[in-house]
Backbone of each chain as ProteinMPNN parsed JSONL, in Angstrom:
{"seq_chain_A": "ETGVTQTPRHLVMGMTNKKSLKCEQHLGHNAMYWYKQSAKKPLELMFVYNFKEQTENNSVPSRFSPECPNSSHLFLHLHTLQPEDSALYLCASSQVAGGPDTQYFGPGTRLTVL", "coords_chain_A": {"N_chain_A": [[22.985, 21.498, 41.784], [26.359, 20.895, 41.027], [29.514, 21.342, 39.273], [30.261, 18.906, 36.782], [27.815, 17.033, 35.263], [26.494, 13.86, 34.24], [24.199, 11.948, 32.349], [22.575, 8.99, 31.129], [23.977, 7.131, 33.945], [24.566, 4.516, 33.525], [24.153, 2.445, 30.677], [22.576, 0.154, 28.632], [22.388, -1.145, 25.46], [20.994, -2.337, 22.351], [22.321, -3.223, 19.103], [20.762, -2.058, 17.194], [19.461, -0.004, 18.343], [18.635, 3.463, 19.158], [20.052, 5.942, 21.065], [20.743, 8.558, 23.48], [23.379, 10.322, 25.078], [23.785, 12.53, 27.809], [25.267, 15.558, 28.885], [25.993, 18.001, 31.3], [27.251, 21.093, 32.366], [28.008, 23.097, 35.177], [29.715, 25.179, 35.58], [30.235, 27.471, 34.255], [31.82, 27.321, 32.025], [33.273, 27.422, 28.661], [34.062, 25.522, 26.873], [33.568, 22.184, 25.851], [33.884, 18.625, 26.014], [33.956, 15.326, 24.59], [35.034, 12.147, 25.623], [36.282, 8.816, 25.109], [36.722, 5.976, 27.071], [38.292, 3.027, 27.151], [38.985, -0.275, 28.383], [42.367, -0.865, 29.226], [43.273, 0.982, 27.429], [44.267, 4.331, 26.441], [42.577, 7.375, 27.43], [40.478, 8.501, 24.909], [40.165, 11.236, 22.901], [37.196, 12.45, 21.532], [35.378, 14.478, 20.547], [35.439, 18.072, 20.391], [34.045, 21.035, 21.605], [33.936, 24.502, 21.325], [32.767, 27.41, 22.6], [30.222, 26.65, 21.63], [30.784, 25.807, 19.071], [31.881, 23.182, 17.003], [35.135, 22.126, 17.162], [36.896, 20.107, 16.904], [37.123, 16.859, 15.628], [37.893, 13.732, 16.12], [38.268, 11.78, 13.94], [35.998, 10.211, 14.333], [33.613, 7.59, 14.088], [30.582, 7.894, 12.106], [28.374, 6.947, 13.415], [28.355, 7.982, 15.882], [27.134, 10.977, 17.021], [27.569, 14.249, 17.831], [26.074, 16.94, 19.738], [25.714, 20.32, 20.54], [23.898, 22.435, 22.047], [24.11, 24.726, 23.612], [26.541, 26.468, 25.668], [26.506, 25.102, 28.042], [25.481, 22.58, 27.779], [25.85, 19.325, 26.413], [25.491, 16.775, 24.061], [25.576, 13.322, 23.1], [24.666, 11.54, 20.48], [23.652, 8.313, 19.726], [23.683, 5.655, 17.386], [23.018, 2.572, 15.763], [25.226, 1.148, 16.939], [28.279, -0.729, 17.601], [29.45, -3.754, 19.213], [32.114, -3.272, 20.039], [32.068, -0.666, 20.722], [31.402, -0.467, 23.298], [32.133, 1.002, 26.333], [33.48, 3.409, 28.704], [32.102, 6.541, 28.65], [33.179, 9.723, 28.825], [32.497, 13.024, 29.749], [33.805, 16.319, 29.603], [34.68, 19.625, 30.748], [36.07, 22.903, 30.178], [37.48, 26.196, 30.711], [38.1, 27.545, 28.253], [38.754, 26.009, 25.067], [41.918, 24.647, 24.078], [43.552, 26.155, 25.655], [45.462, 26.684, 28.736], [43.768, 25.774, 30.623], [42.355, 23.83, 33.237], [40.718, 20.725, 32.784], [37.53, 19.638, 33.746], [36.001, 16.723, 34.723], [33.068, 14.774, 34.104], [31.155, 12.127, 35.782], [30.868, 10.067, 34.002], [29.383, 7.823, 31.563], [28.622, 4.51, 31.599], [28.652, 2.439, 28.992], [27.166, -0.314, 27.433], [27.086, -2.33, 24.661], [25.084, -4.601, 23.136]], "CA_chain_A": [[23.973, 20.703, 41.046], [27.618, 21.58, 40.782], [30.457, 20.573, 38.488], [29.836, 18.32, 35.512], [26.946, 15.875, 35.475], [26.213, 13.069, 33.05], [23.115, 10.982, 32.442], [22.49, 8.144, 32.32], [25.268, 6.639, 34.423], [24.751, 3.215, 32.897], [23.262, 2.271, 29.538], [22.727, -1.074, 27.85], [21.591, -0.994, 24.247], [21.242, -3.236, 21.248], [23.008, -2.601, 17.971], [19.822, -1.324, 16.336], [18.827, 1.067, 19.115], [19.123, 4.842, 19.142], [20.033, 6.513, 22.406], [21.55, 9.766, 23.621], [24.035, 10.632, 26.343], [23.672, 13.951, 28.113], [26.255, 16.142, 29.782], [25.689, 19.383, 31.679], [28.246, 21.666, 33.27], [27.508, 24.232, 35.96], [30.939, 25.886, 35.947], [30.388, 28.674, 33.443], [32.859, 27.101, 31.02], [32.889, 27.614, 27.264], [34.513, 24.386, 26.08], [33.111, 20.876, 26.325], [34.596, 17.534, 25.341], [33.592, 13.919, 24.781], [36.119, 11.182, 25.597], [35.955, 7.409, 25.252], [37.733, 5.271, 27.855], [38.168, 1.574, 27.09], [39.952, -0.985, 29.225], [43.736, -1.03, 28.724], [43.566, 2.0, 26.415], [44.214, 5.698, 26.984], [41.421, 8.204, 27.127], [40.501, 8.928, 23.513], [39.365, 12.422, 22.639], [36.287, 12.248, 20.407], [34.886, 15.75, 20.013], [35.649, 19.276, 21.182], [33.225, 22.193, 21.273], [34.402, 25.738, 21.932], [31.715, 28.403, 22.367], [29.162, 25.943, 20.891], [31.23, 25.404, 17.744], [32.733, 21.998, 17.018], [36.471, 22.488, 16.708], [37.711, 18.923, 16.693], [36.468, 15.565, 15.47], [39.051, 12.862, 15.962], [37.973, 10.641, 13.057], [35.015, 9.374, 15.029], [32.601, 7.067, 13.149], [29.366, 8.709, 12.046], [27.343, 6.414, 14.309], [28.385, 8.888, 17.032], [26.793, 12.3, 16.531], [27.489, 15.172, 18.956], [25.238, 18.138, 19.616], [25.998, 21.267, 21.612], [22.931, 23.527, 21.866], [24.629, 25.918, 24.297], [27.829, 26.178, 26.314], [26.336, 24.306, 29.259], [24.941, 21.253, 27.492], [26.48, 18.563, 25.333], [24.854, 15.476, 23.867], [26.185, 12.379, 22.173], [23.609, 10.689, 19.952], [24.206, 7.01, 19.355], [22.803, 4.798, 16.586], [23.63, 1.391, 15.131], [26.549, 0.944, 17.508], [28.881, -2.055, 17.553], [29.895, -4.188, 20.551], [33.398, -2.67, 20.4], [31.821, 0.687, 21.218], [31.19, -0.559, 24.748], [33.218, 1.727, 27.007], [33.061, 4.508, 29.562], [32.111, 7.796, 27.898], [33.376, 10.814, 29.765], [32.343, 14.404, 29.303], [34.628, 17.247, 30.372], [34.563, 21.027, 30.348], [37.131, 23.801, 30.606], [37.113, 27.583, 30.456], [38.116, 27.591, 26.792], [39.545, 24.925, 24.51], [43.215, 25.029, 23.556], [44.329, 26.943, 26.603], [46.053, 25.908, 29.827], [42.785, 25.556, 31.66], [42.083, 22.477, 33.693], [39.469, 20.089, 32.399], [36.763, 19.012, 34.815], [35.32, 15.592, 34.133], [31.876, 14.206, 34.701], [31.36, 10.773, 36.284], [30.872, 9.113, 32.903], [28.299, 6.876, 31.267], [29.143, 3.177, 31.256], [27.836, 1.96, 27.879], [27.333, -1.693, 26.98], [26.368, -2.598, 23.42], [24.902, -6.056, 23.018]], "C_chain_A": [[25.233, 21.517, 40.819], [28.487, 20.716, 39.89], [29.863, 20.094, 37.181], [29.01, 17.067, 35.805], [26.692, 15.164, 34.15], [25.06, 12.114, 33.336], [22.955, 10.257, 31.113], [23.875, 7.724, 32.79], [25.599, 5.278, 33.821], [23.73, 3.084, 31.777], [23.609, 0.968, 28.845], [21.832, -0.932, 26.631], [21.967, -2.033, 23.207], [21.832, -2.483, 20.072], [22.06, -1.799, 17.085], [19.155, -0.156, 17.054], [19.401, 2.435, 18.782], [18.982, 5.397, 20.556], [20.882, 7.778, 22.417], [22.144, 9.857, 25.008], [23.968, 12.139, 26.538], [24.746, 14.369, 29.095], [25.857, 17.589, 30.058], [26.774, 19.889, 32.622], [27.71, 22.947, 33.889], [28.669, 25.12, 36.396], [31.146, 27.168, 35.164], [31.474, 28.547, 32.389], [32.331, 27.272, 29.606], [33.31, 26.468, 26.36], [34.011, 23.091, 26.702], [33.673, 19.79, 25.429], [33.87, 16.206, 25.572], [34.854, 13.073, 24.648], [35.536, 9.768, 25.689], [37.089, 6.758, 26.043], [37.428, 3.784, 27.837], [39.232, 0.949, 27.974], [41.292, -1.094, 28.496], [44.094, -0.013, 27.639], [43.553, 3.379, 27.046], [42.872, 6.343, 26.693], [41.537, 8.705, 25.689], [39.59, 10.129, 23.344], [38.51, 12.187, 21.403], [35.919, 13.585, 19.753], [35.232, 16.881, 20.982], [34.702, 20.355, 20.674], [33.771, 23.391, 22.033], [33.38, 26.822, 21.588], [30.66, 27.861, 21.392], [29.581, 25.498, 19.494], [32.127, 24.167, 17.851], [34.081, 22.345, 16.413], [37.349, 21.272, 16.468], [36.82, 17.692, 16.604], [37.583, 14.583, 15.147], [38.717, 11.599, 15.175], [37.014, 9.66, 13.712], [33.987, 8.877, 14.016], [31.294, 7.842, 13.236], [28.234, 8.146, 12.9], [27.337, 7.158, 15.656], [28.153, 10.299, 16.508], [26.656, 13.256, 17.703], [26.554, 16.338, 18.659], [25.522, 19.03, 20.806], [25.082, 22.476, 21.459], [23.334, 24.825, 22.554], [25.879, 25.508, 25.076], [27.713, 25.292, 27.532], [25.931, 22.867, 28.996], [25.631, 20.621, 26.291], [25.809, 17.203, 25.276], [25.726, 14.627, 22.955], [25.094, 11.412, 21.747], [24.242, 9.426, 19.365], [23.208, 6.249, 18.482], [23.613, 3.744, 15.861], [25.061, 1.182, 15.609], [26.981, -0.513, 17.384], [29.316, -2.468, 18.964], [31.216, -3.553, 20.977], [33.257, -1.218, 20.856], [31.523, 0.697, 22.716], [32.393, 0.048, 25.456], [32.608, 2.694, 28.008], [33.173, 5.795, 28.755], [32.106, 8.941, 28.896], [33.183, 12.156, 29.073], [33.247, 15.268, 30.177], [34.341, 18.664, 29.908], [35.793, 21.78, 30.827], [36.74, 25.213, 30.215], [37.032, 27.856, 28.952], [38.954, 26.422, 26.305], [40.882, 25.471, 24.004], [44.075, 25.834, 24.503], [44.87, 26.078, 27.725], [45.046, 25.501, 30.893], [42.591, 24.091, 31.976], [40.761, 21.982, 33.136], [38.832, 19.46, 33.637], [35.895, 17.934, 34.181], [34.032, 15.269, 34.882], [32.136, 12.776, 35.113], [31.326, 9.703, 35.202], [29.578, 8.322, 32.76], [28.936, 5.561, 30.862], [28.197, 2.57, 30.227], [28.195, 0.521, 27.537], [26.474, -1.898, 25.746], [26.306, -4.111, 23.213], [24.8, -6.484, 21.558]], "O_chain_A": [[25.168, 22.692, 40.459], [28.251, 19.515, 39.752], [29.064, 20.788, 36.552], [29.46, 16.161, 36.507], [26.678, 15.783, 33.086], [24.961, 11.546, 34.424], [23.179, 10.858, 30.062], [24.855, 7.949, 32.08], [26.767, 4.935, 33.632], [22.595, 3.544, 31.897], [24.765, 0.706, 28.514], [20.646, -0.631, 26.76], [23.088, -2.54, 23.178], [21.84, -1.252, 20.051], [22.504, -0.952, 16.31], [18.381, 0.59, 16.455], [20.485, 2.559, 18.212], [17.912, 5.323, 21.16], [21.642, 8.038, 21.485], [21.497, 9.513, 25.997], [24.075, 12.917, 25.59], [25.089, 13.63, 30.018], [25.435, 18.31, 29.154], [27.166, 19.195, 33.56], [27.059, 23.76, 33.233], [28.615, 25.742, 37.457], [32.127, 27.878, 35.384], [31.995, 29.554, 31.91], [31.123, 27.27, 29.37], [32.943, 26.449, 25.185], [34.028, 22.924, 27.922], [33.909, 20.004, 24.24], [33.251, 15.996, 26.615], [35.639, 13.237, 23.714], [34.465, 9.548, 26.255], [38.265, 6.954, 25.735], [36.446, 3.33, 28.423], [40.253, 1.569, 28.274], [41.338, -1.38, 27.299], [45.134, -0.15, 26.995], [42.904, 3.586, 28.071], [42.13, 5.903, 25.815], [42.562, 9.262, 25.297], [38.39, 10.053, 23.61], [39.014, 11.779, 20.356], [36.127, 13.783, 18.556], [35.31, 16.692, 22.196], [34.572, 20.565, 19.468], [34.037, 23.311, 23.232], [33.156, 27.115, 20.414], [30.265, 28.546, 20.449], [28.789, 24.863, 18.798], [33.025, 24.116, 18.692], [34.154, 22.808, 15.274], [38.43, 21.391, 15.891], [35.895, 17.51, 17.396], [38.144, 14.594, 14.052], [38.863, 10.486, 15.68], [37.198, 8.445, 13.65], [33.532, 9.649, 13.172], [30.939, 8.375, 14.287], [27.222, 8.821, 13.087], [26.426, 6.982, 16.465], [28.893, 10.769, 15.644], [25.732, 13.11, 18.503], [26.283, 16.673, 17.506], [25.567, 18.564, 21.944], [25.455, 23.449, 20.803], [22.938, 25.906, 22.119], [26.224, 24.328, 25.129], [28.721, 24.777, 28.016], [26.024, 22.023, 29.887], [25.948, 21.284, 25.303], [25.587, 16.559, 26.301], [26.504, 15.14, 22.152], [24.646, 10.575, 22.531], [25.221, 9.477, 18.62], [22.019, 6.201, 18.799], [24.733, 3.986, 15.411], [25.987, 1.056, 14.808], [26.176, -1.401, 17.105], [29.527, -1.607, 19.818], [31.421, -3.317, 22.168], [34.223, -0.615, 21.322], [31.407, 1.762, 23.323], [33.533, -0.345, 25.208], [31.388, 2.787, 28.144], [34.243, 6.1, 28.229], [31.18, 9.108, 29.69], [33.653, 12.376, 27.957], [33.431, 14.978, 31.359], [33.822, 18.877, 28.813], [36.473, 21.354, 31.761], [35.778, 25.411, 29.473], [36.015, 28.338, 28.451], [39.778, 25.897, 27.053], [40.965, 26.614, 23.557], [45.217, 26.159, 24.179], [44.748, 24.854, 27.671], [45.413, 24.955, 31.934], [42.653, 23.23, 31.098], [39.798, 22.742, 33.031], [39.506, 18.836, 34.457], [35.155, 18.189, 33.232], [33.916, 15.457, 36.093], [33.211, 12.243, 34.838], [31.711, 8.56, 35.447], [28.799, 8.178, 33.701], [29.699, 5.502, 29.898], [27.063, 2.224, 30.556], [29.366, 0.179, 27.372], [25.265, -1.665, 25.782], [27.326, -4.794, 23.127], [24.645, -7.671, 21.272]]}, "seq_chain_B": "GQNIDQPTEMTATEGAIVQINCTYQTSGFNGLFWYQQHAGEAPTFLSYNVLDGLEEKGRFSSFLSRSKGYSYLLLKELQMKDSASYLCAVRGVRGGGADGPTFGKGTHLIIQP", "coords_chain_B": {"N_chain_B": [[52.125, 13.148, 14.706], [50.968, 12.155, 17.995], [52.408, 10.861, 20.92], [52.408, 9.258, 23.98], [54.03, 7.971, 26.746], [53.92, 5.966, 29.618], [54.584, 4.08, 32.622], [52.826, 0.973, 33.036], [52.016, -0.123, 35.47], [52.703, 0.348, 38.953], [54.099, -0.341, 42.16], [54.057, 0.589, 45.562], [55.016, 1.441, 48.954], [53.084, 2.231, 51.823], [53.538, 5.437, 53.214], [55.937, 5.861, 51.967], [57.863, 7.204, 49.138], [57.032, 7.814, 45.738], [57.798, 7.882, 42.261], [56.379, 8.7, 39.245], [56.878, 8.332, 35.9], [56.688, 10.07, 32.736], [56.896, 10.165, 29.297], [56.922, 11.99, 26.23], [56.03, 12.558, 22.794], [55.102, 15.041, 20.744], [53.144, 17.071, 18.447], [54.22, 20.032, 18.582], [53.949, 21.855, 21.706], [51.952, 22.583, 24.446], [51.555, 22.488, 27.146], [51.396, 20.27, 30.001], [49.546, 17.885, 31.76], [48.655, 16.284, 34.831], [46.505, 13.784, 36.004], [44.423, 12.224, 38.445], [42.813, 9.122, 38.783], [40.463, 7.289, 40.362], [39.265, 3.926, 40.588], [36.389, 3.399, 38.677], [35.63, 6.016, 38.818], [35.594, 9.545, 37.841], [38.354, 11.199, 36.173], [40.458, 13.374, 38.101], [41.882, 16.596, 38.413], [45.355, 17.086, 39.0], [47.856, 18.438, 38.536], [49.572, 20.973, 36.585], [51.935, 21.711, 34.112], [53.806, 23.97, 32.23], [56.112, 25.326, 31.824], [59.643, 24.595, 32.172], [60.743, 22.766, 35.029], [59.965, 22.342, 38.549], [56.837, 21.872, 40.04], [55.249, 22.288, 43.031], [52.804, 20.906, 45.144], [51.54, 20.468, 47.973], [51.57, 17.14, 49.028], [52.09, 16.246, 46.53], [54.126, 16.607, 43.632], [55.132, 17.942, 40.488], [57.2, 17.571, 37.663], [58.81, 19.033, 34.831], [60.555, 18.681, 31.758], [60.995, 20.186, 28.895], [62.79, 20.021, 26.763], [63.611, 17.42, 26.861], [61.284, 16.074, 26.563], [59.835, 15.081, 28.775], [58.343, 14.218, 31.86], [57.625, 14.002, 35.362], [55.642, 12.708, 38.052], [55.629, 13.162, 41.442], [54.964, 11.554, 44.395], [54.631, 11.962, 47.778], [54.917, 10.685, 51.18], [53.083, 8.466, 51.088], [49.703, 7.395, 51.032], [47.086, 5.023, 51.695], [44.851, 5.726, 50.262], [45.889, 6.807, 47.999], [46.103, 4.914, 46.106], [45.442, 4.398, 42.836], [44.806, 5.236, 39.365], [47.135, 7.103, 37.477], [47.15, 9.658, 35.258], [48.866, 10.932, 32.519], [48.788, 13.772, 30.503], [49.014, 15.548, 27.476], [48.922, 18.687, 25.959], [48.993, 19.487, 22.693], [49.83, 21.372, 19.745], [47.908, 21.878, 17.068], [47.376, 22.829, 13.868], [46.61, 25.294, 14.747], [44.116, 25.506, 15.798], [41.461, 25.127, 18.279], [42.161, 22.817, 20.847], [42.075, 19.556, 22.197], [43.603, 17.843, 24.984], [45.968, 15.083, 24.693], [45.916, 11.89, 26.071], [47.936, 9.657, 28.056], [48.138, 6.055, 28.664], [47.897, 5.717, 31.316], [49.065, 5.117, 34.667], [48.805, 2.533, 36.856], [48.754, 2.703, 40.197], [49.668, 0.924, 43.013], [49.276, 0.8, 46.434], [50.829, -0.568, 49.156], [50.423, -1.846, 52.504]], "CA_chain_B": [[51.3, 12.425, 15.649], [51.234, 12.36, 19.414], [52.664, 9.613, 21.613], [52.683, 9.473, 25.398], [54.378, 6.704, 27.397], [54.073, 5.911, 31.07], [54.522, 2.667, 33.032], [51.472, 0.451, 33.193], [51.687, -0.385, 36.88], [53.769, 0.502, 39.928], [53.729, -0.689, 43.529], [54.847, 1.315, 46.557], [54.624, 1.165, 50.335], [52.493, 3.336, 52.587], [54.519, 6.277, 53.881], [57.133, 6.032, 51.128], [57.801, 8.155, 48.024], [57.048, 7.154, 44.436], [57.909, 8.779, 41.113], [55.755, 8.155, 38.031], [57.458, 9.037, 34.761], [55.914, 10.207, 31.51], [57.626, 10.744, 28.166], [55.965, 12.334, 25.178], [56.411, 13.159, 21.518], [53.877, 15.686, 20.27], [53.237, 18.134, 17.447], [54.183, 21.234, 19.396], [53.699, 21.61, 23.127], [51.224, 23.696, 25.064], [51.241, 22.173, 28.54], [51.277, 18.862, 30.415], [48.662, 17.719, 32.907], [48.541, 15.01, 35.543], [45.201, 13.549, 36.601], [44.255, 11.019, 39.249], [41.521, 8.485, 38.539], [40.143, 6.101, 41.137], [38.472, 2.965, 39.835], [34.973, 3.697, 38.572], [35.359, 7.44, 39.009], [36.121, 10.451, 36.821], [39.683, 11.77, 36.457], [40.485, 14.669, 38.77], [43.101, 17.339, 38.117], [46.394, 17.16, 40.02], [48.877, 19.458, 38.304], [49.773, 21.475, 35.229], [53.262, 22.29, 33.856], [54.035, 24.462, 30.873], [57.526, 25.724, 31.813], [60.53, 23.624, 32.798], [60.934, 22.89, 36.463], [59.167, 21.586, 39.51], [55.671, 22.503, 40.655], [54.925, 21.54, 44.238], [51.461, 21.148, 45.665], [51.329, 19.546, 49.078], [52.319, 15.879, 48.929], [52.316, 15.95, 45.121], [54.947, 17.536, 42.858], [55.274, 17.52, 39.098], [58.396, 18.129, 37.038], [58.772, 19.031, 33.374], [61.698, 19.07, 30.929], [60.479, 20.238, 27.528], [63.827, 19.601, 25.808], [63.689, 15.956, 26.903], [59.95, 15.485, 26.401], [59.786, 14.237, 29.967], [57.73, 14.74, 33.079], [57.316, 13.012, 36.397], [54.774, 13.051, 39.181], [56.234, 12.65, 42.668], [54.008, 11.47, 45.484], [55.323, 11.742, 49.047], [54.112, 10.246, 52.342], [51.991, 7.767, 50.443], [48.591, 6.909, 51.828], [46.357, 3.956, 51.003], [43.895, 6.338, 49.338], [46.588, 7.206, 46.776], [45.972, 3.825, 45.136], [44.613, 4.929, 41.749], [45.544, 5.412, 38.117], [47.631, 8.462, 37.29], [47.129, 9.9, 33.818], [49.649, 12.025, 31.975], [48.105, 14.285, 29.311], [49.776, 16.637, 26.859], [48.214, 19.512, 24.984], [49.863, 19.883, 21.603], [49.322, 22.47, 18.938], [47.661, 21.352, 15.737], [46.599, 23.68, 12.971], [46.241, 26.572, 15.349], [42.74, 25.508, 16.287], [41.247, 24.686, 19.66], [42.759, 21.479, 20.928], [41.942, 18.801, 23.433], [44.847, 17.142, 25.285], [46.114, 13.66, 24.433], [46.199, 11.186, 27.31], [48.612, 8.376, 28.097], [47.291, 4.961, 29.107], [47.757, 5.772, 32.761], [49.863, 4.236, 35.514], [48.022, 2.03, 37.988], [49.609, 2.7, 41.382], [49.157, 0.094, 44.11], [49.937, 1.116, 47.702], [50.772, -1.687, 50.086], [50.648, -1.433, 53.897]], "C_chain_B": [[51.697, 12.721, 17.069], [51.404, 10.999, 20.078], [53.067, 9.923, 23.044], [52.903, 8.123, 26.057], [54.507, 6.884, 28.898], [53.966, 4.453, 31.487], [53.086, 2.243, 33.289], [51.086, 0.333, 34.662], [52.917, -0.174, 37.755], [53.216, 0.131, 41.303], [54.64, 0.057, 44.492], [54.263, 1.042, 47.937], [54.071, 2.418, 51.01], [53.579, 4.106, 53.331], [55.751, 6.58, 53.049], [56.898, 7.113, 50.074], [57.798, 7.358, 46.725], [57.096, 8.208, 43.34], [57.342, 8.079, 39.885], [56.227, 8.992, 36.849], [56.515, 9.054, 33.568], [56.813, 10.814, 30.442], [56.647, 10.967, 27.023], [56.68, 12.815, 23.923], [55.128, 13.735, 20.934], [54.177, 16.698, 19.186], [53.108, 19.458, 18.181], [53.873, 20.873, 20.838], [53.042, 22.843, 23.724], [50.764, 23.318, 26.462], [51.068, 20.688, 28.792], [50.482, 18.807, 31.713], [48.879, 16.354, 33.538], [47.159, 14.952, 36.185], [45.271, 12.27, 37.435], [42.874, 10.432, 38.959], [41.387, 7.231, 39.402], [39.211, 5.222, 40.317], [36.997, 3.356, 39.857], [34.619, 5.16, 38.734], [35.952, 8.266, 37.871], [37.545, 10.878, 37.175], [39.558, 13.111, 37.161], [41.863, 15.292, 38.597], [44.06, 17.318, 39.299], [47.337, 18.327, 39.779], [48.961, 19.814, 36.839], [51.168, 22.084, 35.145], [53.313, 22.775, 32.42], [55.477, 24.956, 30.713], [58.357, 24.651, 32.505], [60.62, 23.859, 34.298], [59.932, 22.101, 37.257], [58.03, 22.438, 40.049], [55.275, 21.659, 41.863], [53.559, 21.936, 44.758], [51.188, 20.129, 46.747], [52.193, 18.304, 48.94], [52.69, 15.531, 47.484], [53.183, 17.03, 44.476], [55.016, 17.025, 41.434], [56.423, 18.293, 38.477], [58.264, 18.043, 35.524], [60.13, 19.425, 32.8], [61.223, 19.034, 29.485], [61.51, 19.748, 26.512], [63.927, 18.077, 25.754], [62.342, 15.296, 26.67], [59.628, 14.58, 27.566], [59.133, 14.973, 31.123], [57.68, 13.625, 34.112], [56.386, 13.603, 37.432], [55.374, 12.376, 40.413], [55.196, 12.688, 43.783], [54.77, 11.119, 46.766], [54.352, 11.261, 50.118], [52.865, 9.508, 51.861], [50.955, 7.264, 51.449], [47.827, 5.873, 51.009], [45.41, 4.559, 49.964], [44.551, 6.821, 48.046], [46.59, 6.085, 45.736], [44.966, 4.261, 44.073], [45.432, 4.839, 40.464], [45.931, 6.867, 37.978], [47.851, 8.675, 35.79], [47.965, 11.116, 33.471], [48.958, 12.477, 30.688], [48.864, 15.489, 28.789], [48.889, 17.382, 25.879], [49.224, 19.951, 23.939], [49.279, 21.069, 20.885], [49.162, 21.947, 17.527], [46.846, 22.357, 14.949], [46.142, 24.987, 13.583], [44.846, 26.59, 15.91], [42.646, 25.076, 17.73], [41.58, 23.203, 19.751], [42.425, 20.819, 22.237], [43.234, 18.073, 23.705], [44.801, 15.675, 24.904], [46.568, 12.988, 25.714], [47.061, 9.958, 27.083], [47.665, 7.316, 28.632], [47.078, 4.958, 30.615], [48.648, 4.768, 33.467], [49.023, 3.839, 36.715], [48.96, 1.88, 39.188], [48.933, 1.906, 42.503], [49.962, 0.42, 45.361], [49.729, -0.068, 48.647], [51.057, -1.212, 51.503], [52.097, -1.686, 54.321]], "O_chain_B": [[52.654, 13.454, 17.319], [50.623, 10.083, 19.821], [53.952, 10.742, 23.292], [52.063, 7.229, 25.945], [55.124, 7.835, 29.378], [53.33, 3.66, 30.793], [52.245, 3.042, 33.701], [49.961, 0.653, 35.046], [54.038, -0.481, 37.347], [52.022, 0.272, 41.568], [55.847, 0.148, 44.271], [53.17, 0.491, 48.073], [54.552, 3.527, 50.778], [54.431, 3.515, 53.994], [56.528, 7.469, 53.396], [55.899, 7.832, 50.1], [58.482, 6.34, 46.619], [56.514, 9.285, 43.469], [57.782, 6.986, 39.53], [56.006, 10.203, 36.8], [55.663, 8.18, 33.41], [57.423, 11.86, 30.661], [55.673, 10.231, 26.867], [57.767, 13.39, 23.977], [54.179, 13.0, 20.661], [55.318, 17.132, 19.022], [51.998, 19.952, 18.378], [53.571, 19.721, 21.149], [53.496, 23.972, 23.542], [49.713, 23.768, 26.917], [50.646, 19.94, 27.91], [50.718, 19.583, 32.639], [49.241, 15.392, 32.861], [46.699, 15.906, 36.812], [46.064, 11.367, 37.165], [41.884, 11.162, 38.897], [42.097, 6.245, 39.205], [38.465, 5.707, 39.465], [36.428, 3.612, 40.918], [33.441, 5.514, 38.783], [36.711, 7.757, 37.047], [37.904, 10.914, 38.352], [38.66, 13.896, 36.857], [42.88, 14.6, 38.631], [43.655, 17.503, 40.446], [47.598, 19.117, 40.686], [48.496, 19.078, 35.968], [51.549, 22.882, 36.002], [52.907, 22.063, 31.502], [56.0, 25.001, 29.6], [57.843, 23.889, 33.325], [60.578, 24.995, 34.772], [59.161, 21.305, 36.722], [58.233, 23.58, 40.462], [55.001, 20.466, 41.735], [53.2, 23.112, 44.81], [50.666, 19.048, 46.474], [53.406, 18.402, 48.757], [53.499, 14.636, 47.242], [53.001, 18.22, 44.738], [54.966, 15.818, 41.197], [56.604, 19.486, 38.719], [57.678, 17.098, 34.996], [60.775, 20.361, 33.274], [61.065, 17.955, 28.913], [61.148, 19.129, 25.512], [64.286, 17.511, 24.721], [62.267, 14.07, 26.587], [59.199, 13.443, 27.376], [59.339, 16.168, 31.332], [57.693, 12.444, 33.766], [56.346, 14.812, 37.658], [55.598, 11.165, 40.421], [54.623, 13.738, 44.074], [55.466, 10.105, 46.827], [53.137, 11.405, 49.989], [51.739, 9.883, 52.189], [51.278, 6.787, 52.537], [47.914, 5.851, 49.781], [45.192, 3.969, 48.905], [43.857, 7.201, 47.103], [47.033, 6.291, 44.607], [43.788, 4.468, 44.367], [46.591, 4.425, 40.474], [45.156, 7.761, 38.318], [48.63, 7.968, 35.15], [47.799, 12.189, 34.05], [48.583, 11.64, 29.867], [49.303, 16.344, 29.558], [48.192, 16.773, 25.068], [50.175, 20.676, 24.232], [48.337, 21.699, 21.367], [50.142, 21.612, 16.863], [45.73, 22.695, 15.343], [45.353, 25.711, 12.975], [44.422, 27.61, 16.455], [43.648, 24.698, 18.336], [41.305, 22.436, 18.828], [42.486, 21.458, 23.288], [43.925, 17.703, 22.756], [43.725, 15.086, 24.803], [47.497, 13.457, 26.371], [46.946, 9.291, 26.055], [46.532, 7.618, 29.008], [46.187, 4.279, 31.125], [48.948, 3.701, 32.932], [48.583, 4.686, 37.492], [49.85, 1.03, 39.187], [47.795, 2.177, 42.885], [51.189, 0.327, 45.353], [48.604, -0.5, 48.896], [51.84, -0.283, 51.698], [52.465, -1.399, 55.46]]}, "name": "protein", "num_of_chains": 2, "seq": "ETGVTQTPRHLVMGMTNKKSLKCEQHLGHNAMYWYKQSAKKPLELMFVYNFKEQTENNSVPSRFSPECPNSSHLFLHLHTLQPEDSALYLCASSQVAGGPDTQYFGPGTRLTVLGQNIDQPTEMTATEGAIVQINCTYQTSGFNGLFWYQQHAGEAPTFLSYNVLDGLEEKGRFSSFLSRSKGYSYLLLKELQMKDSASYLCAVRGVRGGGADGPTFGKGTHLIIQP"}
């Protein structure tokens, strides 16, 4: 495996379900990011982790809970989501956060909340 | 706050040249990125500017004017595969902490034969 991988690629869940999105990077980077991409809207930065420490939370509702056990893995735990949370969730990594380094994106998880 | 504007959609002809503009207002400035995103795929890096001027990379060039809060992406010798969304992203400086870039809505570029 190379680059940034995300699983699952597609997820359909009810509003009462609990699920988790997984992201793994094989680039030796130290920063990882979660973004939300909705139709007709810009990519919205949700969370930033730098060296496993959360450095940014862009006023994301508590029904989204990130976890970064090490620099290579990032999770997004989901519970009691709303239909408006349906979107493409993209994970990205870079060498360090806040620097000029390029972000490498994973293929995304297409989430549908019923 | 941070605000990034770029046209929603542009159309160009195969073999021609197109310029996609991006204007921004941010809390500080620490670099501007351009990404390409094909439908259903992840964004991929195209260019990075932090100093004023033109950066050329093959058929793609990117220009930055920090005093004007302005950048453009220039695509030459357009090919059908260049049909995609082009995302402008700016890294600002907030509170001195680690920062993720802010993205514009993207410009959907349509290449016609």
